[in-house]
All heavy atoms as a GROMACS GRO file, in nm:
protein
  597
    1MET      N    1  -0.964   4.761   4.155
    1MET     CA    2  -1.075   4.815   4.078
    1MET      C    3  -1.205   4.776   4.148
    1MET      O    4  -1.222   4.663   4.190
    1MET     CB    5  -1.070   4.757   3.937
    1MET     CG    6  -1.164   4.825   3.842
    1MET     SD    7  -1.155   4.763   3.673
    1MET     CE    8  -1.008   4.843   3.616
    2ASP      N    9  -1.296   4.871   4.165
    2ASP     CA   10  -1.421   4.839   4.232
    2ASP      C   11  -1.517   4.768   4.136
    2ASP      O   12  -1.498   4.768   4.016
    2ASP     CB   13  -1.484   4.964   4.295
    2ASP     CG   14  -1.524   5.069   4.193
    2ASP    OD1   15  -1.563   5.032   4.080
    2ASP    OD2   16  -1.520   5.188   4.227
    3ASP      N   17  -1.619   4.706   4.193
    3ASP     CA   18  -1.713   4.628   4.114
    3ASP      C   19  -1.783   4.710   4.007
    3ASP      O   20  -1.810   4.660   3.899
    3ASP     CB   21  -1.817   4.561   4.203
    3ASP     CG   22  -1.763   4.441   4.277
    3ASP    OD1   23  -1.652   4.396   4.243
    3ASP    OD2   24  -1.831   4.392   4.368
    4HIS      N   25  -1.810   4.837   4.036
    4HIS     CA   26  -1.878   4.922   3.937
    4HIS      C   27  -1.790   4.942   3.814
    4HIS      O   28  -1.837   4.931   3.701
    4HIS     CB   29  -1.915   5.057   4.000
    4HIS     CG   30  -1.984   5.149   3.904
    4HIS    ND1   31  -2.112   5.124   3.859
    4HIS    CD2   32  -1.943   5.263   3.844
    4HIS    CE1   33  -2.146   5.222   3.774
    4HIS    NE2   34  -2.045   5.306   3.764
    5LYS      N   35  -1.663   4.970   3.836
    5LYS     CA   36  -1.570   4.989   3.724
    5LYS      C   37  -1.550   4.858   3.647
    5LYS      O   38  -1.539   4.858   3.526
    5LYS     CB   39  -1.434   5.041   3.773
    5LYS     CG   40  -1.440   5.179   3.831
    5LYS     CD   41  -1.456   5.281   3.722
    5LYS     CE   42  -1.449   5.420   3.783
    5LYS     NZ   43  -1.480   5.523   3.689
    6GLU      N   44  -1.544   4.746   3.720
    6GLU     CA   45  -1.530   4.617   3.654
    6GLU      C   46  -1.653   4.586   3.570
    6GLU      O   47  -1.642   4.536   3.459
    6GLU     CB   48  -1.506   4.506   3.757
    6GLU     CG   49  -1.367   4.513   3.816
    6GLU     CD   50  -1.342   4.408   3.922
    6GLU    OE1   51  -1.439   4.357   3.982
    6GLU    OE2   52  -1.224   4.378   3.944
    7ALA      N   53  -1.771   4.617   3.621
    7ALA     CA   54  -1.894   4.595   3.546
    7ALA      C   55  -1.896   4.681   3.419
    7ALA      O   56  -1.938   4.634   3.313
    7ALA     CB   57  -2.017   4.624   3.633
    8GLU      N   58  -1.849   4.804   3.430
    8GLU     CA   59  -1.839   4.891   3.312
    8GLU      C   60  -1.741   4.834   3.210
    8GLU      O   61  -1.768   4.835   3.090
    8GLU     CB   62  -1.795   5.032   3.351
    8GLU     CG   63  -1.900   5.114   3.420
    8GLU     CD   64  -1.849   5.253   3.457
    8GLU    OE1   65  -1.747   5.298   3.403
    8GLU    OE2   66  -1.913   5.316   3.543
    9ALA      N   67  -1.629   4.784   3.258
    9ALA     CA   68  -1.529   4.725   3.168
    9ALA      C   69  -1.587   4.603   3.098
    9ALA      O   70  -1.567   4.586   2.977
    9ALA     CB   71  -1.403   4.688   3.247
   10ILE      N   72  -1.659   4.520   3.171
   10ILE     CA   73  -1.721   4.402   3.111
   10ILE      C   74  -1.822   4.443   3.004
   10ILE      O   75  -1.826   4.385   2.895
   10ILE     CB   76  -1.787   4.313   3.218
   10ILE    CG1   77  -1.678   4.245   3.302
   10ILE    CG2   78  -1.881   4.210   3.156
   10ILE    CD1   79  -1.730   4.172   3.424
   11ALA      N   80  -1.900   4.546   3.032
   11ALA     CA   81  -1.999   4.593   2.934
   11ALA      C   82  -1.931   4.642   2.806
   11ALA      O   83  -1.976   4.612   2.695
   11ALA     CB   84  -2.085   4.704   2.996
   12GLU      N   85  -1.823   4.717   2.821
   12GLU     CA   86  -1.750   4.766   2.704
   12GLU      C   87  -1.686   4.652   2.626
   12GLU      O   88  -1.690   4.649   2.503
   12GLU     CB   89  -1.645   4.869   2.745
   12GLU     CG   90  -1.703   5.001   2.792
   12GLU     CD   91  -1.791   5.068   2.688
   12GLU    OE1   92  -1.751   5.076   2.570
   12GLU    OE2   93  -1.901   5.112   2.725
   13LEU      N   94  -1.626   4.558   2.698
   13LEU     CA   95  -1.566   4.442   2.631
   13LEU      C   96  -1.672   4.361   2.556
   13LEU      O   97  -1.648   4.314   2.445
   13LEU     CB   98  -1.494   4.353   2.732
   13LEU     CG   99  -1.363   4.409   2.785
   13LEU    CD1  100  -1.318   4.329   2.908
   13LEU    CD2  101  -1.255   4.407   2.678
   14THR      N  102  -1.789   4.347   2.616
   14THR     CA  103  -1.898   4.272   2.553
   14THR      C  104  -1.938   4.336   2.421
   14THR      O  105  -1.961   4.266   2.322
   14THR     CB  106  -2.018   4.262   2.649
   14THR    OG1  107  -1.975   4.192   2.766
   14THR    CG2  108  -2.134   4.189   2.586
   15LYS      N  109  -1.945   4.468   2.417
   15LYS     CA  110  -1.979   4.538   2.293
   15LYS      C  111  -1.877   4.507   2.184
   15LYS      O  112  -1.914   4.476   2.070
   15LYS     CB  113  -1.985   4.690   2.316
   15LYS     CG  114  -2.101   4.736   2.399
   15LYS     CD  115  -2.094   4.886   2.421
   15LYS     CE  116  -2.194   4.933   2.521
   15LYS     NZ  117  -2.181   5.076   2.551
   16VAL      N  118  -1.751   4.515   2.218
   16VAL     CA  119  -1.645   4.491   2.119
   16VAL      C  120  -1.644   4.345   2.074
   16VAL      O  121  -1.634   4.315   1.956
   16VAL     CB  122  -1.508   4.533   2.174
   16VAL    CG1  123  -1.397   4.500   2.077
   16VAL    CG2  124  -1.507   4.682   2.207
   17ILE      N  125  -1.657   4.254   2.170
   17ILE     CA  126  -1.654   4.111   2.140
   17ILE      C  127  -1.772   4.072   2.051
   17ILE      O  128  -1.759   3.988   1.962
   17ILE     CB  129  -1.650   4.027   2.268
   17ILE    CG1  130  -1.514   4.045   2.338
   17ILE    CG2  131  -1.678   3.880   2.240
   17ILE    CD1  132  -1.509   3.992   2.480
   18SER      N  133  -1.887   4.133   2.074
   18SER     CA  134  -2.004   4.100   1.991
   18SER      C  135  -1.983   4.145   1.846
   18SER      O  136  -2.040   4.085   1.754
   18SER     CB  137  -2.131   4.162   2.049
   18SER     OG  138  -2.128   4.303   2.037
   19PHE      N  139  -1.902   4.246   1.827
   19PHE     CA  140  -1.869   4.292   1.692
   19PHE      C  141  -1.768   4.200   1.626
   19PHE      O  142  -1.782   4.161   1.511
   19PHE     CB  143  -1.816   4.436   1.698
   19PHE     CG  144  -1.779   4.492   1.564
   19PHE    CD1  145  -1.876   4.522   1.470
   19PHE    CD2  146  -1.647   4.514   1.533
   19PHE    CE1  147  -1.841   4.572   1.346
   19PHE    CE2  148  -1.610   4.565   1.409
   19PHE     CZ  149  -1.708   4.594   1.316
   20LYS      N  150  -1.662   4.165   1.701
   20LYS     CA  151  -1.557   4.077   1.649
   20LYS      C  152  -1.492   4.002   1.764
   20LYS      O  153  -1.417   4.062   1.842
   20LYS     CB  154  -1.452   4.158   1.574
   20LYS     CG  155  -1.343   4.070   1.514
   20LYS     CD  156  -1.243   4.153   1.436
   20LYS     CE  157  -1.146   4.060   1.369
   20LYS     NZ  158  -1.013   4.063   1.423
   21PRO      N  159  -1.520   3.872   1.776
   21PRO     CA  160  -1.457   3.795   1.883
   21PRO      C  161  -1.304   3.802   1.874
   21PRO      O  162  -1.248   3.794   1.766
   21PRO     CB  163  -1.506   3.652   1.858
   21PRO     CG  164  -1.632   3.669   1.780
   21PRO     CD  165  -1.611   3.792   1.697
   22ASP      N  166  -1.241   3.821   1.988
   22ASP     CA  167  -1.096   3.837   1.993
   22ASP      C  168  -1.043   3.762   2.114
   22ASP      O  169  -1.097   3.775   2.225
   22ASP     CB  170  -1.062   3.986   2.002
   22ASP     CG  171  -0.914   4.011   2.015
   22ASP    OD1  172  -0.845   4.015   1.912
   22ASP    OD2  173  -0.867   4.025   2.131
   23LEU      N  174  -0.938   3.687   2.093
   23LEU     CA  175  -0.879   3.605   2.199
   23LEU      C  176  -0.842   3.687   2.322
   23LEU      O  177  -0.881   3.654   2.435
   23LEU     CB  178  -0.756   3.532   2.145
   23LEU     CG  179  -0.671   3.457   2.246
   23LEU    CD1  180  -0.747   3.338   2.300
   23LEU    CD2  181  -0.541   3.413   2.182
   24GLN      N  182  -0.769   3.794   2.304
   24GLN     CA  183  -0.723   3.875   2.417
   24GLN      C  184  -0.839   3.939   2.492
   24GLN      O  185  -0.838   3.947   2.616
   24GLN     CB  186  -0.625   3.983   2.370
   24GLN     CG  187  -0.496   3.927   2.313
   24GLN     CD  188  -0.414   3.851   2.416
   24GLN    OE1  189  -0.419   3.879   2.536
   24GLN    NE2  190  -0.339   3.753   2.372
   25LEU      N  191  -0.940   3.985   2.418
   25LEU     CA  192  -1.055   4.049   2.483
   25LEU      C  193  -1.138   3.947   2.561
   25LEU      O  194  -1.186   3.976   2.671
   25LEU     CB  195  -1.141   4.122   2.380
   25LEU     CG  196  -1.073   4.240   2.310
   25LEU    CD1  197  -1.167   4.300   2.206
   25LEU    CD2  198  -1.027   4.344   2.409
   26LEU      N  199  -1.154   3.827   2.503
   26LEU     CA  200  -1.226   3.722   2.575
   26LEU      C  201  -1.151   3.684   2.702
   26LEU      O  202  -1.212   3.665   2.809
   26LEU     CB  203  -1.245   3.599   2.485
   26LEU     CG  204  -1.353   3.613   2.379
   26LEU    CD1  205  -1.336   3.507   2.272
   26LEU    CD2  206  -1.492   3.606   2.442
   27HIS      N  207  -1.019   3.674   2.692
   27HIS     CA  208  -0.939   3.642   2.810
   27HIS      C  209  -0.953   3.753   2.916
   27HIS      O  210  -0.970   3.724   3.035
   27HIS     CB  211  -0.792   3.624   2.772
   27HIS     CG  212  -0.703   3.607   2.891
   27HIS    ND1  213  -0.689   3.487   2.957
   27HIS    CD2  214  -0.627   3.695   2.958
   27HIS    CE1  215  -0.608   3.502   3.058
   27HIS    NE2  216  -0.569   3.628   3.062
   28LEU      N  217  -0.946   3.876   2.873
   28LEU     CA  218  -0.958   3.988   2.966
   28LEU      C  219  -1.094   3.989   3.034
   28LEU      O  220  -1.104   4.006   3.157
   28LEU     CB  221  -0.934   4.120   2.892
   28LEU     CG  222  -0.939   4.247   2.975
   28LEU    CD1  223  -0.835   4.246   3.086
   28LEU    CD2  224  -0.919   4.369   2.884
   29ARG      N  225  -1.200   3.966   2.956
   29ARG     CA  226  -1.334   3.964   3.016
   29ARG      C  227  -1.347   3.847   3.113
   29ARG      O  228  -1.407   3.861   3.220
   29ARG     CB  229  -1.441   3.959   2.907
   29ARG     CG  230  -1.582   3.977   2.962
   29ARG     CD  231  -1.686   3.992   2.855
   29ARG     NE  232  -1.706   3.867   2.783
   29ARG     CZ  233  -1.797   3.849   2.687
   29ARG    NH1  234  -1.877   3.949   2.652
   29ARG    NH2  235  -1.809   3.733   2.626
   30ALA      N  236  -1.289   3.733   3.078
   30ALA     CA  237  -1.291   3.617   3.169
   30ALA      C  238  -1.222   3.653   3.301
   30ALA      O  239  -1.270   3.617   3.409
   30ALA     CB  240  -1.222   3.498   3.103
   31ALA      N  241  -1.111   3.724   3.293
   31ALA     CA  242  -1.039   3.764   3.414
   31ALA      C  243  -1.123   3.860   3.499
   31ALA      O  244  -1.124   3.848   3.622
   31ALA     CB  245  -0.905   3.828   3.377
   32PHE      N  246  -1.194   3.952   3.434
   32PHE     CA  247  -1.284   4.041   3.509
   32PHE      C  248  -1.395   3.961   3.576
   32PHE      O  249  -1.426   3.983   3.694
   32PHE     CB  250  -1.345   4.148   3.418
   32PHE     CG  251  -1.259   4.269   3.398
   32PHE    CD1  252  -1.217   4.305   3.271
   32PHE    CD2  253  -1.219   4.348   3.505
   32PHE    CE1  254  -1.137   4.416   3.251
   32PHE    CE2  255  -1.140   4.460   3.486
   32PHE     CZ  256  -1.099   4.494   3.358
   33HIS      N  257  -1.456   3.869   3.502
   33HIS     CA  258  -1.562   3.786   3.561
   33HIS      C  259  -1.508   3.709   3.682
   33HIS      O  260  -1.573   3.701   3.786
   33HIS     CB  261  -1.617   3.687   3.458
   33HIS     CG  262  -1.713   3.747   3.360
   33HIS    ND1  263  -1.826   3.817   3.397
   33HIS    CD2  264  -1.713   3.746   3.224
   33HIS    CE1  265  -1.891   3.856   3.289
   33HIS    NE2  266  -1.824   3.815   3.183
   34ASP      N  267  -1.388   3.653   3.666
   34ASP     CA  268  -1.327   3.579   3.776
   34ASP      C  269  -1.307   3.668   3.898
   34ASP      O  270  -1.340   3.630   4.010
   34ASP     CB  271  -1.193   3.520   3.730
   34ASP     CG  272  -1.120   3.448   3.842
   34ASP    OD1  273  -1.184   3.372   3.918
   34ASP    OD2  274  -0.997   3.468   3.853
   35SER      N  275  -1.257   3.788   3.877
   35SER     CA  276  -1.230   3.878   3.990
   35SER      C  277  -1.358   3.921   4.060
   35SER      O  278  -1.355   3.954   4.179
   35SER     CB  279  -1.150   4.000   3.944
   35SER     OG  280  -1.231   4.088   3.870
   36MET      N  281  -1.469   3.918   3.988
   36MET     CA  282  -1.598   3.955   4.047
   36MET      C  283  -1.671   3.834   4.105
   36MET      O  284  -1.781   3.848   4.159
   36MET     CB  285  -1.685   4.024   3.943
   36MET     CG  286  -1.629   4.158   3.899
   36MET     SD  287  -1.729   4.237   3.773
   36MET     CE  288  -1.875   4.276   3.866
   37GLY      N  289  -1.611   3.715   4.090
   37GLY     CA  290  -1.672   3.595   4.145
   37GLY      C  291  -1.775   3.529   4.055
   37GLY      O  292  -1.844   3.436   4.097
   38ASP      N  293  -1.787   3.576   3.930
   38ASP     CA  294  -1.881   3.516   3.835
   38ASP      C  295  -1.807   3.405   3.760
   38ASP      O  296  -1.762   3.422   3.647
   38ASP     CB  297  -1.933   3.622   3.738
   38ASP     CG  298  -2.040   3.570   3.644
   38ASP    OD1  299  -2.064   3.447   3.641
   38ASP    OD2  300  -2.097   3.652   3.570
   39LEU      N  301  -1.795   3.291   3.827
   39LEU     CA  302  -1.713   3.181   3.775
   39LEU      C  303  -1.773   3.118   3.650
   39LEU      O  304  -1.700   3.078   3.559
   39LEU     CB  305  -1.691   3.077   3.884
   39LEU     CG  306  -1.627   3.129   4.013
   39LEU    CD1  307  -1.608   3.018   4.114
   39LEU    CD2  308  -1.496   3.202   3.984
   40THR      N  309  -1.906   3.112   3.642
   40THR     CA  310  -1.971   3.055   3.524
   40THR      C  311  -1.937   3.136   3.399
   40THR      O  312  -1.902   3.081   3.295
   40THR     CB  313  -2.123   3.047   3.544
   40THR    OG1  314  -2.151   2.967   3.658
   40THR    CG2  315  -2.192   2.989   3.422
   41SER      N  316  -1.945   3.267   3.410
   41SER     CA  317  -1.912   3.353   3.296
   41SER      C  318  -1.764   3.347   3.263
   41SER      O  319  -1.725   3.352   3.147
   41SER     CB  320  -1.955   3.497   3.323
   41SER     OG  321  -2.095   3.505   3.332
   42ALA      N  322  -1.680   3.336   3.366
   42ALA     CA  323  -1.536   3.325   3.343
   42ALA      C  324  -1.504   3.198   3.265
   42ALA      O  325  -1.426   3.201   3.169
   42ALA     CB  326  -1.461   3.327   3.476
   43ILE      N  327  -1.566   3.087   3.303
   43ILE     CA  328  -1.545   2.961   3.231
   43ILE      C  329  -1.593   2.973   3.088
   43ILE      O  330  -1.525   2.930   2.994
   43ILE     CB  331  -1.612   2.844   3.306
   43ILE    CG1  332  -1.533   2.811   3.432
   43ILE    CG2  333  -1.626   2.721   3.216
   43ILE    CD1  334  -1.596   2.708   3.521
   44ARG      N  335  -1.710   3.031   3.070
   44ARG     CA  336  -1.766   3.047   2.934
   44ARG      C  337  -1.671   3.127   2.845
   44ARG      O  338  -1.644   3.088   2.731
   44ARG     CB  339  -1.902   3.116   2.943
   44ARG     CG  340  -1.969   3.132   2.806
   44ARG     CD  341  -2.088   3.226   2.811
   44ARG     NE  342  -2.042   3.359   2.849
   44ARG     CZ  343  -2.103   3.438   2.935
   44ARG    NH1  344  -2.213   3.400   2.994
   44ARG    NH2  345  -2.054   3.557   2.963
   45ASP      N  346  -1.617   3.237   2.898
   45ASP     CA  347  -1.526   3.318   2.817
   45ASP      C  348  -1.393   3.248   2.792
   45ASP      O  349  -1.336   3.259   2.683
   45ASP     CB  350  -1.503   3.454   2.883
   45ASP     CG  351  -1.617   3.551   2.859
   45ASP    OD1  352  -1.706   3.521   2.776
   45ASP    OD2  353  -1.617   3.658   2.922
   46CYS      N  354  -1.344   3.174   2.890
   46CYS     CA  355  -1.222   3.096   2.868
   46CYS      C  356  -1.243   2.993   2.758
   46CYS      O  357  -1.158   2.977   2.669
   46CYS     CB  358  -1.179   3.025   2.997
   46CYS     SG  359  -1.102   3.132   3.119
   47GLU      N  360  -1.357   2.924   2.762
   47GLU     CA  361  -1.386   2.824   2.660
   47GLU      C  362  -1.397   2.887   2.522
   47GLU      O  363  -1.347   2.832   2.423
   47GLU     CB  364  -1.512   2.746   2.696
   47GLU     CG  365  -1.490   2.654   2.814
   47GLU     CD  366  -1.616   2.586   2.864
   47GLU    OE1  367  -1.728   2.626   2.826
   47GLU    OE2  368  -1.602   2.491   2.945
   48ALA      N  369  -1.459   3.004   2.514
   48ALA     CA  370  -1.469   3.074   2.385
   48ALA      C  371  -1.330   3.114   2.335
   48ALA      O  372  -1.299   3.099   2.217
   48ALA     CB  373  -1.560   3.196   2.399
   49ALA      N  374  -1.247   3.166   2.425
   49ALA     CA  375  -1.111   3.205   2.387
   49ALA      C  376  -1.030   3.084   2.341
   49ALA      O  377  -0.956   3.090   2.242
   49ALA     CB  378  -1.041   3.275   2.503
   50LEU      N  379  -1.047   2.973   2.410
   50LEU     CA  380  -0.973   2.852   2.373
   50LEU      C  381  -1.021   2.793   2.241
   50LEU      O  382  -0.946   2.722   2.175
   50LEU     CB  383  -0.980   2.750   2.486
   50LEU     CG  384  -0.903   2.791   2.612
   50LEU    CD1  385  -0.935   2.697   2.729
   50LEU    CD2  386  -0.753   2.797   2.585
   51CYS      N  387  -1.143   2.824   2.202
   51CYS     CA  388  -1.189   2.784   2.067
   51CYS      C  389  -1.110   2.859   1.960
   51CYS      O  390  -1.089   2.807   1.850
   51CYS     CB  391  -1.338   2.813   2.050
   51CYS     SG  392  -1.444   2.695   2.134
   52LEU      N  393  -1.067   2.980   1.992
   52LEU     CA  394  -0.988   3.060   1.897
   52LEU      C  395  -0.843   3.017   1.896
   52LEU      O  396  -0.777   3.022   1.792
   52LEU     CB  397  -1.000   3.209   1.929
   52LEU     CG  398  -1.140   3.268   1.919
   52LEU    CD1  399  -1.140   3.412   1.968
   52LEU    CD2  400  -1.192   3.260   1.776
   53ASP      N  401  -0.789   2.979   2.012
   53ASP     CA  402  -0.650   2.933   2.023
   53ASP      C  403  -0.641   2.839   2.143
   53ASP      O  404  -0.632   2.884   2.257
   53ASP     CB  405  -0.554   3.051   2.039
   53ASP     CG  406  -0.408   3.009   2.050
   53ASP    OD1  407  -0.380   2.887   2.054
   53ASP    OD2  408  -0.323   3.099   2.057
   54SER      N  409  -0.644   2.710   2.114
   54SER     CA  410  -0.648   2.611   2.221
   54SER      C  411  -0.517   2.599   2.299
   54SER      O  412  -0.511   2.531   2.400
   54SER     CB  413  -0.685   2.474   2.164
   54SER     OG  414  -0.587   2.432   2.070
   55SER      N  415  -0.413   2.668   2.254
   55SER     CA  416  -0.285   2.660   2.324
   55SER      C  417  -0.246   2.792   2.392
   55SER      O  418  -0.132   2.807   2.435
   55SER     CB  419  -0.174   2.618   2.226
   55SER     OG  420  -0.159   2.715   2.125
   56HIS      N  421  -0.340   2.884   2.405
   56HIS     CA  422  -0.311   3.013   2.468
   56HIS      C  423  -0.286   2.992   2.617
   56HIS      O  424  -0.379   2.965   2.695
   56HIS     CB  425  -0.427   3.111   2.444
   56HIS     CG  426  -0.396   3.249   2.486
   56HIS    ND1  427  -0.448   3.304   2.600
   56HIS    CD2  428  -0.315   3.343   2.431
   56HIS    CE1  429  -0.403   3.428   2.613
   56HIS    NE2  430  -0.322   3.455   2.512
   57THR      N  431  -0.162   3.001   2.657
   57THR     CA  432  -0.118   2.966   2.791
   57THR      C  433  -0.190   3.044   2.901
   57THR      O  434  -0.234   2.985   3.000
   57THR     CB  435   0.034   2.985   2.805
   57THR    OG1  436   0.098   2.915   2.699
   57THR    CG2  437   0.085   2.934   2.937
   58ASP      N  438  -0.202   3.175   2.885
   58ASP     CA  439  -0.267   3.256   2.989
   58ASP      C  440  -0.412   3.213   3.009
   58ASP      O  441  -0.460   3.206   3.122
   58ASP     CB  442  -0.260   3.404   2.955
   58ASP     CG  443  -0.121   3.461   2.965
   58ASP    OD1  444  -0.036   3.399   3.033
   58ASP    OD2  445  -0.095   3.567   2.905
   59THR      N  446  -0.482   3.186   2.899
   59THR     CA  447  -0.622   3.145   2.911
   59THR      C  448  -0.632   3.005   2.970
   59THR      O  449  -0.720   2.979   3.053
   59THR     CB  450  -0.692   3.151   2.774
   59THR    OG1  451  -0.685   3.286   2.725
   59THR    CG2  452  -0.839   3.112   2.784
   60LEU      N  453  -0.543   2.916   2.930
   60LEU     CA  454  -0.542   2.782   2.989
   60LEU      C  455  -0.521   2.788   3.140
   60LEU      O  456  -0.590   2.720   3.217
   60LEU     CB  457  -0.434   2.695   2.924
   60LEU     CG  458  -0.464   2.644   2.784
   60LEU    CD1  459  -0.337   2.585   2.721
   60LEU    CD2  460  -0.575   2.541   2.787
   61ASP      N  461  -0.428   2.873   3.182
   61ASP     CA  462  -0.400   2.889   3.326
   61ASP      C  463  -0.523   2.943   3.400
   61ASP      O  464  -0.560   2.892   3.506
   61ASP     CB  465  -0.282   2.982   3.349
   61ASP     CG  466  -0.150   2.922   3.305
   61ASP    OD1  467  -0.142   2.799   3.283
   61ASP    OD2  468  -0.053   3.000   3.291
   62LEU      N  469  -0.585   3.046   3.344
   62LEU     CA  470  -0.705   3.104   3.406
   62LEU      C  471  -0.817   3.002   3.410
   62LEU      O  472  -0.886   2.988   3.512
   62LEU     CB  473  -0.748   3.230   3.330
   62LEU     CG  474  -0.874   3.300   3.381
   62LEU    CD1  475  -0.858   3.344   3.526
   62LEU    CD2  476  -0.909   3.418   3.292
   63TYR      N  477  -0.837   2.929   3.302
   63TYR     CA  478  -0.942   2.827   3.294
   63TYR      C  479  -0.924   2.722   3.403
   63TYR      O  480  -1.019   2.689   3.474
   63TYR     CB  481  -0.937   2.764   3.155
   63TYR     CG  482  -1.050   2.669   3.122
   63TYR    CD1  483  -1.184   2.706   3.136
   63TYR    CD2  484  -1.024   2.543   3.072
   63TYR    CE1  485  -1.287   2.621   3.103
   63TYR    CE2  486  -1.126   2.456   3.038
   63TYR     CZ  487  -1.257   2.495   3.053
   63TYR     OH  488  -1.359   2.410   3.020
   64GLN      N  489  -0.802   2.674   3.419
   64GLN     CA  490  -0.775   2.574   3.522
   64GLN      C  491  -0.797   2.631   3.662
   64GLN      O  492  -0.852   2.564   3.751
   64GLN     CB  493  -0.634   2.519   3.507
   64GLN     CG  494  -0.619   2.435   3.382
   64GLN     CD  495  -0.474   2.401   3.350
   64GLN    OE1  496  -0.382   2.451   3.413
   64GLN    NE2  497  -0.455   2.317   3.250
   65LYS      N  498  -0.756   2.756   3.682
   65LYS     CA  499  -0.774   2.821   3.813
   65LYS      C  500  -0.922   2.834   3.847
   65LYS      O  501  -0.964   2.803   3.958
   65LYS     CB  502  -0.707   2.959   3.810
   65LYS     CG  503  -0.724   3.040   3.937
   65LYS     CD  504  -0.661   3.177   3.923
   65LYS     CE  505  -0.764   3.281   3.953
   65LYS     NZ  506  -0.723   3.417   3.933
   66VAL      N  507  -1.001   2.878   3.749
   66VAL     CA  508  -1.144   2.897   3.774
   66VAL      C  509  -1.213   2.762   3.796
   66VAL      O  510  -1.297   2.749   3.885
   66VAL     CB  511  -1.210   2.975   3.658
   66VAL    CG1  512  -1.360   2.982   3.675
   66VAL    CG2  513  -1.152   3.117   3.649
   67GLN      N  514  -1.177   2.663   3.716
   67GLN     CA  515  -1.235   2.530   3.735
   67GLN      C  516  -1.205   2.477   3.876
   67GLN      O  517  -1.293   2.417   3.940
   67GLN     CB  518  -1.183   2.432   3.631
   67GLN     CG  519  -1.244   2.451   3.496
   67GLN     CD  520  -1.194   2.348   3.396
   67GLN    OE1  521  -1.076   2.316   3.394
   67GLN    NE2  522  -1.285   2.297   3.315
   68GLN      N  523  -1.085   2.501   3.925
   68GLN     CA  524  -1.049   2.457   4.060
   68GLN      C  525  -1.133   2.530   4.164
   68GLN      O  526  -1.179   2.470   4.261
   68GLN     CB  527  -0.900   2.480   4.085
   68GLN     CG  528  -0.852   2.425   4.217
   68GLN     CD  529  -0.872   2.274   4.229
   68GLN    OE1  530  -0.852   2.200   4.133
   68GLN    NE2  531  -0.912   2.229   4.346
   69ARG      N  532  -1.154   2.659   4.144
   69ARG     CA  533  -1.236   2.736   4.238
   69ARG      C  534  -1.380   2.684   4.241
   69ARG      O  535  -1.444   2.680   4.346
   69ARG     CB  536  -1.233   2.885   4.204
   69ARG     CG  537  -1.099   2.948   4.238
   69ARG     CD  538  -1.092   3.095   4.208
   69ARG     NE  539  -1.194   3.168   4.280
   69ARG     CZ  540  -1.239   3.288   4.243
   69ARG    NH1  541  -1.190   3.346   4.135
   69ARG    NH2  542  -1.330   3.351   4.313
   70VAL      N  543  -1.432   2.644   4.124
   70VAL     CA  544  -1.568   2.590   4.117
   70VAL      C  545  -1.574   2.460   4.197
   70VAL      O  546  -1.669   2.438   4.274
   70VAL     CB  547  -1.610   2.566   3.970
   70VAL    CG1  548  -1.737   2.482   3.962
   70VAL    CG2  549  -1.630   2.700   3.899
   71LYS      N  550  -1.473   2.376   4.183
   71LYS     CA  551  -1.470   2.247   4.254
   71LYS      C  552  -1.463   2.268   4.406
   71LYS      O  553  -1.514   2.186   4.483
   71LYS     CB  554  -1.349   2.164   4.211
   71LYS     CG  555  -1.363   2.107   4.074
   71LYS     CD  556  -1.238   2.030   4.036
   71LYS     CE  557  -1.245   1.987   3.890
   71LYS     NZ  558  -1.120   1.922   3.848
   72GLU      N  559  -1.400   2.377   4.449
   72GLU     CA  560  -1.382   2.404   4.592
   72GLU      C  561  -1.505   2.467   4.656
   72GLU      O  562  -1.512   2.476   4.779
   72GLU     CB  563  -1.260   2.493   4.613
   72GLU     CG  564  -1.129   2.424   4.578
   72GLU     CD  565  -1.011   2.518   4.576
   72GLU    OE1  566  -1.029   2.641   4.593
   72GLU    OE2  567  -0.900   2.468   4.556
   73GLN      N  568  -1.600   2.513   4.575
   73GLN     CA  569  -1.719   2.574   4.631
   73GLN      C  570  -1.806   2.471   4.700
   73GLN      O  571  -1.819   2.359   4.651
   73GLN     CB  572  -1.801   2.642   4.521
   73GLN     CG  573  -1.744   2.770   4.472
   73GLN     CD  574  -1.836   2.839   4.371
   73GLN    OE1  575  -1.918   2.776   4.307
   73GLN    NE2  576  -1.821   2.968   4.359
   74PRO      N  577  -1.864   2.508   4.812
   74PRO     CA  578  -1.954   2.414   4.879
   74PRO      C  579  -2.078   2.391   4.793
   74PRO      O  580  -2.122   2.481   4.721
   74PRO     CB  581  -1.990   2.484   5.010
   74PRO     CG  582  -1.955   2.627   4.990
   74PRO     CD  583  -1.852   2.634   4.881
   75PRO      N  584  -2.134   2.270   4.799
   75PRO     CA  585  -2.255   2.242   4.720
   75PRO      C  586  -2.371   2.330   4.766
   75PRO      O  587  -2.383   2.362   4.884
   75PRO     CB  588  -2.284   2.095   4.747
   75PRO     CG  589  -2.186   2.048   4.848
   75PRO     CD  590  -2.090   2.159   4.877
   76THR      N  591  -2.454   2.364   4.671
   76THR     CA  592  -2.570   2.448   4.705
   76THR      C  593  -2.695   2.368   4.719
   76THR      O  594  -2.709   2.260   4.679
   76THR     CB  595  -2.594   2.556   4.597
   76THR    OG1  596  -2.607   2.492   4.471
   76THR    CG2  597  -2.483   2.656   4.597
   0.00000   0.00000   0.00000
């Protein structure tokens, strides 16, 4: 998926999430943010999803993956 389509998907997910937060939608948006390299937003969405279900395995896995990528980034 190209960045334009991913940005559109994020915008649509944001509209729905603002109406009613949903675990699966937050996880999906986090995955889109991750794929676009927006690690801060990916972490934020993972944390929000984990507030809804702290044992959601897919979100926990994504959260750990993104946190590792943040640690591997060179300091700015």
